[in-house]
C-alpha positions as CSV (number, residue, x, y, z in Angstrom):
1,M,-15.0,3.1,-8.5
2,T,-13.9,4.2,-11.9
3,I,-10.5,5.5,-12.6
4,V,-9.2,9.0,-11.8
5,I,-6.4,10.5,-14.2
6,T,-4.7,13.6,-13.1
7,R,-2.3,15.4,-15.6
8,P,0.2,18.0,-14.1
9,P,1.9,20.4,-16.5
10,V,5.5,19.0,-16.5
11,E,7.9,17.0,-18.7
12,P,8.1,14.2,-18.8
13,Q,4.4,14.1,-18.4
14,V,3.2,12.0,-15.6
15,L,-0.4,10.8,-15.5
16,K,-1.6,9.2,-12.1
17,V,-4.2,6.5,-12.6
18,D,-6.2,5.6,-9.6
19,G,-8.8,3.0,-8.9
20,H,-10.0,0.0,-11.1
21,L,-9.2,0.0,-14.8
22,S,-12.2,-1.7,-16.4
23,A,-13.1,-2.1,-19.9
24,E,-15.2,1.0,-19.8
25,D,-12.3,3.1,-18.8
26,T,-9.6,1.9,-21.3
27,D,-10.7,4.6,-23.9
28,V,-10.6,7.4,-21.5
29,L,-7.1,6.3,-20.5
30,L,-5.9,6.0,-24.1
31,R,-7.3,9.3,-25.1
32,A,-5.6,10.9,-22.1
33,C,-2.3,9.4,-23.3
34,E,-2.6,10.6,-26.9
35,G,-0.1,13.2,-28.2
36,I,2.2,13.1,-25.1
37,A,5.7,12.5,-26.3
38,R,7.5,11.4,-23.0
39,L,4.8,9.9,-20.8
40,V,5.0,8.1,-17.5
41,L,2.0,6.4,-15.9
42,D,2.1,6.4,-12.1
43,L,-0.1,3.2,-11.2
44,S,0.9,3.2,-7.6
45,D,-2.9,3.6,-6.6
46,L,-4.3,1.6,-9.3
47,R,-5.8,-1.3,-7.3
48,S,-6.8,-3.7,-10.3
49,A,-7.3,-4.0,-13.9
50,D,-9.7,-6.2,-16.1
51,R,-8.5,-8.0,-19.1
52,R,-9.1,-5.1,-21.3
53,G,-7.4,-2.7,-19.1
54,V,-4.2,-5.0,-18.9
55,G,-4.2,-5.0,-22.8
56,A,-4.5,-1.3,-22.7
57,L,-1.5,-1.0,-20.2
58,R,0.5,-3.5,-22.4
59,A,-0.2,-1.5,-25.5
60,L,0.8,1.6,-24.0
61,R,4.1,0.1,-22.6
62,S,4.8,-1.2,-26.0
63,R,4.5,2.4,-27.3
64,G,7.3,3.5,-25.0
65,V,5.2,4.8,-22.0
66,T,6.8,4.1,-18.7
67,L,4.6,2.3,-15.9
68,T,5.7,3.0,-12.5
69,G,4.3,2.1,-9.1
70,L,2.9,-1.3,-10.2
71,S,1.7,-3.6,-7.4
72,P,3.0,-7.1,-7.4
73,Y,-0.3,-8.2,-8.6
74,L,-0.3,-5.8,-11.8
75,E,3.3,-6.8,-12.5
76,L,2.0,-10.4,-12.7
77,L,-0.9,-9.3,-15.0
78,L,1.4,-7.5,-17.2
79,A,4.0,-10.1,-17.4
80,E,4.4,-11.5,-21.0
81,P,3.0,-15.0,-21.0
82,R,5.9,-17.5,-21.4
83,P,5.7,-20.3,-24.1
84,R,4.8,-23.6,-22.7
85,E,7.3,-26.3,-22.7
86,A,6.6,-29.5,-24.5
């Protein structure tokens, strides 16, 4: 299953992302997010993301996009890696 992105006409703009965010889908997601000043991604029905999908979500978050509805699994994937102690 690929992702499904829904864009309702309200501010802040909320995009709902469902399914599995794979490398093939990241460009679709990034294009859907272009040009939206105040953006919230509802990820409550996003089941998983591969490495490139996680990278895209991190990049969007670093640009000020709010990520909501993250599962504990996705929270762990998106957590910034901690430096290893010597």
